[in-house]
C-alpha positions in Angstrom: 84.4 133.7 132.8 82.3 130.6 133.2 81.7 130.5 129.5 85.5 130.7 128.8 86.1 127.9 131.3 83.4 125.8 129.7 85.0 126.3 126.2 88.4 125.4 127.6 86.9 122.3 129.2 85.4 121.2 125.9 88.7 121.8 124.1 90.5 119.7 126.7 87.9 117.0 126.4 88.3 117.0 122.6 92.1 116.9 122.8 92.2 114.2 125.5 91.7 111.2 123.1 94.4 112.5 120.8 96.8 113.0 123.7 96.0 109.5 125.1 96.7 107.9 121.7 100.0 109.8 121.4 101.0 108.7 124.9 100.2 105.1 124.1 102.1 105.3 120.8 105.2 106.7 122.7 105.0 103.9 125.3 104.7 101.2 122.6 107.6 102.6 120.8 109.7 102.7 124.0 108.7 99.0 124.6 109.6 98.0 121.1 113.0 99.7 121.2 113.7 98.2 124.6 112.7 94.7 123.3 115.0 95.1 120.2 117.9 96.3 122.4 117.5 93.4 124.8 117.2 90.9 121.9 120.4 92.2 120.2 122.4 91.4 123.3 121.3 87.8 123.4 123.1 84.8 121.9 121.8 83.6 118.6 120.0 80.5 120.0 118.1 82.6 122.5 117.3 85.3 119.8 116.1 82.6 117.4 113.9 80.9 120.0 112.3 84.2 121.1 111.8 85.4 117.5 110.3 82.1 116.5 107.9 82.0 119.6 106.7 85.6 119.2 106.1 85.2 115.5 104.3 81.9 116.0 102.0 83.6 118.5 101.2 86.4 116.1 100.7 83.8 113.3 98.4 81.8 115.5 96.3 84.8 116.3 95.9 85.7 112.6 95.2 82.0 111.7 92.6 81.7 114.4 90.9 84.9 113.1 90.9 83.6 109.5 89.7 80.2 110.7 86.7 81.9 112.4 85.9 83.8 109.3 86.1 80.7 107.0 84.4 78.4 109.5 81.2 78.3 107.4 83.2 77.4 104.3 84.8 74.4 106.0 81.5 73.1 107.3 80.1 73.1 103.7 83.0 71.0 102.3 82.0 67.6 100.9 82.6 64.5 103.0 85.1 62.0 101.4 83.6 58.6 100.5 84.4 55.8 103.0 86.5 53.9 100.5 88.8 57.0 100.0 90.1 56.7 103.6 91.8 53.5 102.6 93.8 55.2 99.8 96.2 58.0 101.0 96.4 59.4 97.5 92.7 59.7 97.3 92.6 61.5 100.6 95.3 64.0 99.7 93.0 66.4 97.9 90.5 66.5 100.9 93.4 67.1 103.3 94.7 69.9 101.2 91.3 71.6 101.2 91.0 71.1 104.9 94.4 72.6 105.5 93.3 75.8 103.7 89.8 76.0 105.1 90.0 74.3 108.4 88.7 75.1 111.9 90.1 78.1 113.8 92.5 75.8 115.8 93.8 74.2 112.6 94.4 77.5 111.0 96.0 78.9 114.1 98.4 75.9 114.2 99.2 76.2 110.5 99.9 79.9 110.6 101.9 79.6 113.8 104.1 77.0 112.1 104.6 78.9 108.9 105.3 82.3 110.5 107.4 80.9 113.4 109.6 78.7 111.3 110.1 81.4 108.7 111.1 84.0 111.3 113.3 81.6 113.2 115.3 80.5 110.1 115.5 84.1 108.9 116.9 85.1 112.3 119.6 82.3 112.3 120.5 83.0 108.6 121.0 86.7 109.5 123.2 85.9 112.4 125.3 83.5 110.3 125.5 85.6 107.1 125.4 89.0 108.8 122.8 90.3 106.4 119.3 89.7 105.0 119.3 88.8 101.4 117.6 86.6 98.8 119.4 83.4 99.9 118.3 83.8 103.5 114.7 84.6 102.4 114.5 81.6 100.1 115.9 79.2 102.8 113.4 80.5 105.3 110.5 80.1 102.8 111.6 76.5 102.0 111.7 75.6 105.7 108.3 77.1 106.4 106.8 75.5 103.4 108.1 72.0 104.3 107.0 72.5 107.9 103.5 73.5 106.9 103.3 70.4 104.7 104.3 68.1 107.5 102.2 69.6 110.2 99.0 70.1 108.1 99.1 66.4 107.0 98.7 67.1 103.2 101.7 64.8 102.3 99.6 61.9 101.0 101.4 58.6 100.5 104.9 60.3 100.6 104.9 63.1 103.1 108.7 63.7 102.9 108.6 64.2 99.1 105.5 66.4 99.4 107.3 68.5 102.1 110.3 69.0 99.8 108.0 70.0 96.9 106.0 72.3 99.1 109.2 73.9 100.3 110.5 74.4 96.8 107.2 75.9 95.7 107.1 78.4 98.6 110.8 79.2 98.0 110.1 79.9 94.4 107.2 82.2 95.2 109.4 84.0 97.8 112.3 84.4 95.3 109.9 85.9 92.8 108.3 88.3 95.2 111.8 89.3 96.6 113.0 90.1 93.1 109.9 92.1 92.3 110.2 94.0 95.5 113.9 94.7 94.9 113.2 95.9 91.4 110.4 98.2 92.6 112.6 99.7 95.3 115.5 100.2 92.9 113.1 102.0 90.4 112.0 104.3 93.1 115.4 104.9 94.6 117.0 108.2 93.7 120.0 107.9 91.2 123.4 107.7 92.8 124.5 111.0 91.3 121.6 112.8 93.2 124.1 113.6 96.0 125.8 116.0 93.6 122.5 117.9 93.1 121.0 118.1 96.6 121.5 121.9 97.0 120.5 122.5 93.4 117.3 120.5 93.9 116.5 122.3 97.1 117.0 125.7 95.5 114.8 124.9 92.6 112.1 123.5 94.8 112.2 126.6 96.9 111.8 128.8 93.8 109.1 126.6 92.3 111.4 125.8 89.3 111.6 122.0 89.8 111.0 121.3 86.1 114.4 122.8 85.3 116.3 120.2 87.4 116.9 118.2 84.2 118.5 121.2 82.6 121.0 121.4 85.4 121.7 117.7 85.0 122.1 117.9 81.3 124.6 120.7 81.7 126.4 119.0 84.6 125.7 122.1 86.7 126.2 120.4 90.1 126.1 121.9 93.6 129.8 122.9 93.3 129.0 125.1 90.3 126.2 127.0 92.0 128.5 129.9 93.2 129.9 130.1 89.7 126.7 130.3 87.8 126.2 133.1 85.3 123.4 134.2 83.0 125.2 132.7 80.0 125.7 129.4 81.7 122.0 129.1 82.5 121.2 130.2 79.0 123.4 127.4 77.6 121.2 124.8 79.4 118.1 126.4 77.9 116.6 128.0 81.0 114.3 131.0 80.1 115.2 134.6 81.2 112.7 134.8 84.1 113.9 131.7 85.9 117.5 132.7 85.2 116.9 136.0 87.0 115.3 134.2 90.0 118.1 131.6 90.2 120.9 134.2 90.1 119.1 136.4 92.6 118.7 133.5 95.0 122.4 132.7 94.7 123.3 136.3 95.3 121.1 136.4 98.4 122.3 133.1 99.8 125.0 133.8 102.4 126.6 130.3 102.1 126.7 130.4 98.3 127.9 134.0 98.3 130.7 133.2 100.6 131.9 130.4 98.2 132.2 132.9 95.3 
């Protein structure tokens, strides 16, 4: 009895971390859903302010961490010559390098600005346009790029022009990545006519005959034709005798399909 109790105790001890992790995940999900529900009820200025602030905090945390990891790199950067400080154009390259490999505080500020501005503009655009699309994404990228240029001080002699060019550059990158992502998603999205073959696909998967799905498509044997299938119809789409018998037997045994006959 004591041995059994000991085993049960060990099992409970092993399962405890898993249960604790699941409980935490459930709580976090509840908090996330509650936050989203509360945010959806707010006016767009409040929502934009909250989204901007929360994303800026997240960006600052990421930037601070990266700044800590790259701290050695920034300390090894060459010191600009004294005469360069008199020429804004000569100082621009040094400021650009410092913006990318600065101290943790600098990186935290830069990431906070980029992520906060991007999220805030995206939020406003979504409210105004009622959707998230390429235009909204590009506008947000332009705004975050321009804000980064102004805050990081890499504008050189003409900060306004540099902010615009930085915004355009980031917007161009965002447009390209958006199109690539869109193309990838469309290539992995099931064809629109898949809705007409859902039952057929499920039947073939259940029978282990997935490779004959193309035969059904080529012969336009949709879900509506399943109750009407005959041996000759399956033979016409070049399905071998064995799979034909399995398919017809499955249809005969399926109460729903049998009822439709």
